[in-house]
C-alpha positions as CSV (number, residue, x, y, z in Angstrom):
1,M,-23.7,135.5,-9.1
2,A,-26.8,133.4,-8.9
3,A,-27.4,134.1,-12.5
4,R,-24.0,132.8,-13.4
5,D,-24.0,129.5,-11.4
6,P,-27.1,127.2,-11.1
7,V,-25.8,125.7,-7.8
8,V,-25.6,129.2,-6.2
9,A,-29.1,130.0,-7.6
10,L,-30.4,126.9,-5.8
11,L,-28.7,127.8,-2.6
12,V,-30.2,131.2,-2.7
13,D,-33.6,129.7,-3.3
14,Q,-33.2,127.3,-0.4
15,Y,-31.6,129.6,2.2
16,G,-32.7,133.0,1.2
17,P,-30.5,136.1,0.9
18,V,-27.3,136.3,2.9
19,R,-27.8,137.6,6.4
20,L,-24.8,139.5,7.6
21,Q,-24.8,142.1,10.3
22,R,-23.2,145.6,9.9
23,R,-19.4,146.0,10.2
24,T,-18.2,146.0,13.8
25,P,-17.1,149.5,14.8
26,A,-13.4,149.9,15.6
27,S,-14.2,150.1,19.3
28,G,-15.6,146.6,19.2
29,R,-12.8,144.9,17.2
30,F,-10.8,143.7,20.2
31,A,-13.8,142.0,21.8
32,A,-14.7,140.4,18.4
33,L,-11.2,139.1,17.9
34,A,-11.2,137.7,21.5
35,E,-14.4,135.9,20.8
36,A,-13.0,134.4,17.5
37,I,-10.1,133.1,19.6
38,V,-12.5,131.5,22.1
39,Y,-14.5,129.9,19.2
40,Q,-11.3,128.2,17.6
41,Q,-11.9,124.5,17.2
42,F,-15.1,124.5,19.2
43,A,-18.8,123.7,18.4
44,G,-21.1,126.5,18.8
45,A,-22.9,125.7,22.1
46,A,-19.6,124.9,24.0
47,A,-17.9,128.0,22.7
48,T,-20.9,130.2,23.5
49,A,-20.9,129.0,27.2
50,I,-17.1,129.5,27.6
51,H,-17.3,133.0,26.0
52,G,-20.2,133.9,28.3
53,R,-18.1,132.8,31.3
54,L,-15.2,134.8,30.1
55,V,-17.2,138.0,29.6
56,A,-18.6,137.6,33.1
57,K,-15.2,137.0,34.6
58,L,-14.0,140.2,33.0
59,G,-16.8,142.2,34.4
60,G,-19.0,142.3,31.4
61,E,-16.6,143.8,29.0
62,V,-13.7,142.2,27.1
63,T,-10.9,144.8,26.9
64,P,-7.1,144.5,26.7
65,E,-6.8,146.1,30.1
66,R,-9.3,143.7,31.8
67,V,-7.5,140.7,30.2
68,L,-4.2,141.9,31.4
69,A,-5.5,142.5,34.9
70,S,-6.4,138.8,35.0
71,S,-3.9,136.0,35.4
72,I,-3.7,133.1,32.9
73,E,-5.2,130.8,35.7
74,E,-8.2,133.2,36.0
75,L,-8.8,133.2,32.3
76,R,-8.5,129.4,32.3
77,S,-11.1,129.1,35.0
78,A,-13.7,130.5,32.5
79,G,-13.0,127.3,30.5
80,L,-10.3,128.5,28.2
81,S,-7.4,126.2,27.4
82,G,-3.9,127.3,28.4
83,A,-3.1,128.1,24.8
84,K,-6.2,130.3,24.3
85,A,-5.6,132.1,27.6
86,R,-2.1,132.9,26.5
87,S,-3.3,133.9,23.1
88,L,-5.7,136.4,24.6
89,W,-2.8,137.7,26.8
90,D,-0.5,138.1,23.9
91,L,-3.2,139.9,21.8
92,S,-3.9,142.2,24.8
93,Q,-0.2,143.0,25.2
94,K,0.3,143.7,21.5
95,V,-2.8,145.9,21.3
96,G,-1.7,147.7,24.4
97,S,1.8,148.3,23.1
98,G,0.5,149.4,19.6
99,E,2.2,146.5,17.9
100,V,-1.3,145.4,16.8
101,Q,-3.5,148.3,15.7
102,L,-7.0,146.9,15.3
103,E,-8.6,150.4,14.7
104,K,-6.6,150.8,11.5
105,L,-7.5,147.5,9.9
106,G,-10.7,148.8,8.3
107,R,-8.7,150.6,5.6
108,V,-6.1,147.7,5.0
109,P,-6.2,145.1,2.2
110,D,-7.3,141.6,3.2
111,A,-3.8,140.1,2.8
112,E,-2.3,142.8,5.1
113,V,-5.0,142.3,7.7
114,I,-4.0,138.6,7.8
115,D,-0.3,139.3,8.0
116,H,-1.0,141.8,10.8
117,L,-3.0,139.5,12.9
118,V,-1.1,136.3,12.6
119,Q,1.8,137.9,14.5
120,V,-0.3,137.3,17.7
121,R,0.3,134.0,19.4
122,G,-2.5,131.5,18.6
123,I,-4.0,133.5,15.7
124,G,-3.7,131.7,12.4
125,R,-5.0,132.3,9.0
126,W,-8.5,130.9,9.8
127,T,-9.1,133.2,12.8
128,A,-7.9,136.2,10.7
129,E,-10.3,135.2,7.9
130,M,-13.2,135.0,10.3
131,F,-12.2,138.5,11.6
132,L,-12.3,139.7,8.0
133,M,-15.6,138.2,7.2
134,F,-17.6,138.8,10.5
135,T,-15.9,141.9,12.0
136,L,-14.8,143.9,8.9
137,R,-17.5,142.4,6.7
138,R,-15.2,141.8,3.7
139,V,-17.1,140.2,0.9
140,D,-14.3,138.3,-0.9
141,V,-12.8,136.0,1.8
142,W,-12.6,132.3,0.9
143,P,-11.7,130.3,4.0
144,V,-10.5,127.1,2.2
145,S,-9.2,125.4,5.4
146,D,-12.6,125.7,7.1
147,Y,-14.2,122.3,7.5
148,G,-17.7,123.6,7.3
149,V,-17.1,125.4,4.0
150,R,-15.5,122.2,2.6
151,V,-18.4,120.1,3.7
152,G,-21.0,122.5,2.4
153,F,-19.2,122.9,-0.9
154,A,-19.0,119.1,-1.4
155,K,-22.7,118.8,-0.6
156,A,-24.0,121.6,-2.8
157,W,-21.8,120.8,-5.8
158,K,-22.4,117.0,-5.3
159,L,-18.6,116.1,-5.0
160,D,-17.7,112.5,-4.1
161,E,-15.1,113.6,-1.6
162,L,-14.3,116.7,0.4
163,P,-12.2,119.2,-1.7
164,T,-8.8,119.8,-0.3
165,P,-8.0,123.4,0.5
166,K,-6.0,123.6,-2.7
167,E,-8.9,122.3,-4.8
168,L,-11.3,124.5,-3.0
169,D,-9.1,127.5,-3.7
170,E,-9.2,126.7,-7.4
171,R,-13.0,126.1,-7.4
172,G,-13.6,129.4,-5.6
173,E,-12.0,131.5,-8.4
174,P,-15.2,132.0,-10.5
175,F,-17.0,133.5,-7.4
176,R,-14.6,136.5,-7.1
177,P,-15.3,139.1,-5.7
178,F,-18.1,137.7,-3.6
179,R,-16.5,134.5,-2.1
180,S,-17.6,135.4,1.4
181,V,-21.2,135.0,0.2
182,V,-20.5,131.5,-1.3
183,A,-18.8,130.5,2.0
184,W,-21.9,131.6,3.9
185,Y,-24.1,129.4,1.7
186,C,-21.6,126.5,2.1
187,W,-22.0,126.8,5.9
188,R,-25.8,126.7,5.5
189,A,-25.5,123.6,3.3
190,A,-23.2,121.9,5.7
191,E,-25.7,122.3,8.5
192,Q,-28.3,120.3,6.6
193,K,-28.5,116.6,7.4
194,S,-29.4,115.7,3.8
195,A,-27.7,116.8,0.6
196,V,-28.7,119.9,-1.3
197,T,-31.2,118.7,-4.0
198,M,-32.0,120.3,-7.3
C-alpha cells in the first residue's frame, strides 16, 4: 500500500509499522464492547478513569451477569451517563437471552456484524466499527464518521477542509482491503499538533 501512495509511505516513515494487538478471544468480547460503549464521545483520560471505576464496581470483571446484578443507579455512580448505563444493561440482557451472540461474530462478514450490534440500545455504527477494528481485528474497516480519522486524513493529504463522511468514503476506496491500516495512520496524524510534512 505504501508503494502505491506517497502519503501512506510518508505516514509509515513517520509513525512506523501499524501496532495492533491480537484479536480478542470470544470470552473477552463482551468486556471489550462494554469498554467501547464507555469510550463513546469521550477523551481518552476521562473514559479510562470511568472505565476503571466501572470495572472496580463490578468486582474486577465486566460480564453480563455482573452488569445485570447492578442497578442503573449503581452503574451511573461509576461516572456513566444514564444513556450509557442503559446501553450496558440492554447489551447484557440481549447477550444473556441469546439475541446478541458475540461468540459467533468472528466468522461473520463486517456488514452483518454491524447489523447484529446496532440492535443494542446505544450502539451505533461507530461503536460497531471500533469493535470490528480493535476486538475482531478486521483490516478493512473505514470509520468515515470518526472525527479523528477525518482530521488526520485532512492533515496528511493536505486538504483545505475536513472531508465529509461521504467524501472520506470515496477517498478511502483506493485503500481497500486495508482501510483499517490507513485509519490507524490518520489517528496518528490527528494527534500531531503540526501538519504532516513531506
